[in-house]
C-alpha positions in Angstrom: -43.5 -16.2 24.9 -45.4 -13.9 27.2 -44.8 -10.6 25.4 -46.9 -10.1 22.2 -48.0 -7.3 19.7 -51.2 -5.5 20.7 -51.4 -2.9 18.1 -49.6 -1.1 15.4 -49.3 2.6 14.6 -48.4 4.2 11.3 -45.6 6.7 12.3 -45.3 10.1 10.8 -41.6 9.8 9.7 -41.0 13.6 9.4 -42.6 14.4 12.8 -40.9 11.5 14.4 -37.4 12.4 13.1 -37.8 15.8 14.6 -38.5 14.3 17.9 -35.6 11.7 17.7 -33.1 14.4 16.7 -34.2 16.5 19.8 -34.0 13.5 22.1 -30.7 12.6 20.8 -29.3 16.0 21.8 -30.3 15.6 25.4 -27.3 14.3 27.6 -27.6 11.0 29.2 -28.0 11.1 33.1 -27.2 8.3 35.5 -30.3 6.5 36.6 -31.4 3.9 39.2 -31.5 1.0 36.8 -27.9 1.4 35.3 -26.8 -1.6 37.1 -28.7 -3.8 34.5 -26.9 -2.5 31.6 -23.6 -2.2 29.8 -22.8 0.1 26.9 -24.9 3.1 26.2 -28.4 2.8 27.5 -30.4 6.2 27.8 -33.7 6.6 29.4 -35.4 10.0 29.2 -38.5 10.5 31.2 -41.3 12.0 29.1 -44.0 11.5 31.8 -43.3 10.4 35.2 -44.6 10.9 38.8 -43.0 14.1 39.5 -43.0 16.0 36.2 -39.3 16.6 36.7 -37.3 15.5 33.6 -34.3 14.0 35.5 -36.4 11.8 37.6 -36.1 8.4 36.0 -37.6 6.2 38.8 -40.9 4.4 38.3 -43.3 5.1 41.3 -46.6 3.9 42.3 -48.9 7.0 42.0 -52.6 7.9 42.4 -53.7 9.2 39.1 -51.8 9.9 36.0 -48.2 10.7 35.4 -47.2 14.2 34.4 -45.5 15.3 31.3 -41.8 16.5 31.8 -39.7 19.1 29.9 -38.5 16.2 27.6 -42.1 15.8 26.4 -42.2 19.3 25.3 -39.1 18.8 23.3 -40.8 15.7 21.6 -44.3 16.9 20.7 -45.0 14.0 18.3 -44.2 11.4 21.1 -46.3 13.4 23.5 -49.1 13.4 21.1 -48.8 9.6 20.6 -49.0 9.1 24.4 -52.1 11.1 24.5 -53.9 9.6 21.5 -52.7 5.9 21.2 -53.0 5.3 25.0 -55.3 6.6 27.7 -53.4 9.4 29.4 -55.3 9.2 32.5 -54.0 5.8 33.4 -50.3 6.4 32.2 -48.0 5.9 35.1 -44.7 6.6 33.2 -43.6 7.1 29.8 -39.9 7.0 28.6 -37.9 7.4 25.5 -35.1 4.9 25.5 -32.1 4.3 23.4 -29.8 1.4 23.4 -26.5 1.6 21.4 -23.7 -0.9 21.2 -25.1 -2.2 24.5 -26.9 -4.9 26.4 -29.5 -4.9 29.1 -28.9 -8.2 31.2 -31.8 -10.4 32.0 -33.9 -8.8 34.8 -37.5 -8.5 36.3 -39.0 -5.0 36.9 -41.6 -4.2 39.5 -40.3 -6.6 42.1 -39.4 -3.8 44.4 -42.9 -2.5 44.6 -45.7 -3.1 47.1 -48.3 -4.4 44.9 -48.9 -7.8 42.9 -46.5 -7.8 39.9 -49.3 -9.0 37.7 -51.0 -5.7 37.9 -48.0 -3.8 36.3 -47.6 -3.8 32.5 -45.5 -2.3 30.1 -46.0 -1.4 26.3 -42.9 -1.0 24.1 -42.7 0.8 20.6 -39.6 0.7 18.6 -39.2 4.0 16.7 -36.2 3.2 14.7 -35.4 0.1 12.7 -32.3 -1.7 13.5 -31.5 -5.1 12.2 -29.0 -5.6 15.1 -31.4 -4.9 18.0 -33.2 -7.6 19.9 -35.2 -8.2 22.9 -35.8 -11.5 24.8 -38.8 -12.7 26.9 -38.0 -15.9 28.8 -36.4 -18.0 26.1 -37.8 -16.3 22.9 -35.7 -13.6 20.9 -37.8 -10.8 19.4 -37.0 -8.3 16.6 -39.5 -5.5 16.9 -40.3 -3.2 14.0 -41.2 0.5 14.1 -44.8 1.2 14.9 -45.6 -2.1 16.4 -46.8 -1.9 20.0 -45.8 -4.7 22.2 -47.1 -5.7 25.6 -44.1 -6.7 27.6 -44.4 -8.8 30.6 -41.7 -6.7 32.5 -42.3 -8.8 35.6 -41.0 -11.8 33.9 -37.2 -12.2 33.0 -36.4 -10.0 29.9 -33.4 -8.4 28.3 -32.3 -6.4 25.2 -29.3 -6.0 23.1 -28.0 -3.9 20.2 -24.9 -5.2 18.5 -24.4 -2.1 16.6 -23.3 1.4 17.1 -26.5 2.6 15.2 -29.2 4.2 17.3 -32.4 2.3 18.3 -34.7 4.7 20.0 -38.2 3.4 21.5 -41.1 4.4 23.5 -41.9 2.7 26.7 -45.3 3.3 28.4 -46.0 1.9 31.8 -49.4 1.3 33.4 -50.6 -0.3 36.7 -54.2 -1.8 36.6 -54.8 -5.6 37.3 -57.8 -5.5 35.2 -56.1 -4.1 32.1 -53.1 -6.2 32.7 -55.0 -9.3 32.8 -57.0 -8.3 29.6 -53.9 -7.3 27.6 -51.6 -9.9 29.0 -53.8 -12.8 28.5 -54.4 -12.1 24.8 -51.6 -12.9 22.4 -53.8 -13.0 19.5 -55.4 -9.6 20.1 -54.2 -7.3 17.4 -56.8 -4.7 17.9 -55.9 -1.1 18.8 -58.0 -1.1 21.9 -55.0 -0.2 24.0 -55.2 1.2 27.6 
């Protein structure tokens, strides 16, 4: 298994609930990656290259991503992005929700011009759901709220939620060969020394 836990955050349930309700009220929009899913899969850009809330495409950018209007509606998640991670190197941050749905096995970042090894993704489930799973190569993972996972998104991966209960998460993307090698090669590293 290439993906692994790199840290854990004690989530403030009251502040998080406010954000989850606000994000749930935002309508789902079509996006570039809809072809890899079936069922309800919603991606809301909290930080991205343009700062526009309806821009769901990951792009290589110089410098850091910009907060969108969705980030303003989710102040606790916005704060987590700024305090748990180094906001100067965040390239994209999304709130994702998968309900009674599946994301088929796929690889990310293959369409970009740089070496896939420099891209890396962190993923934190915000709501527990015993019916929701991720897979990485041939391993199935049940993530718990507050666990911060390094996901090797350039390797085949997928997700499923077999229930109609929500399973919102925070996905934060970076592009740095040095940090990718540091985090991606250390499955026993449980420190909070996150990018």
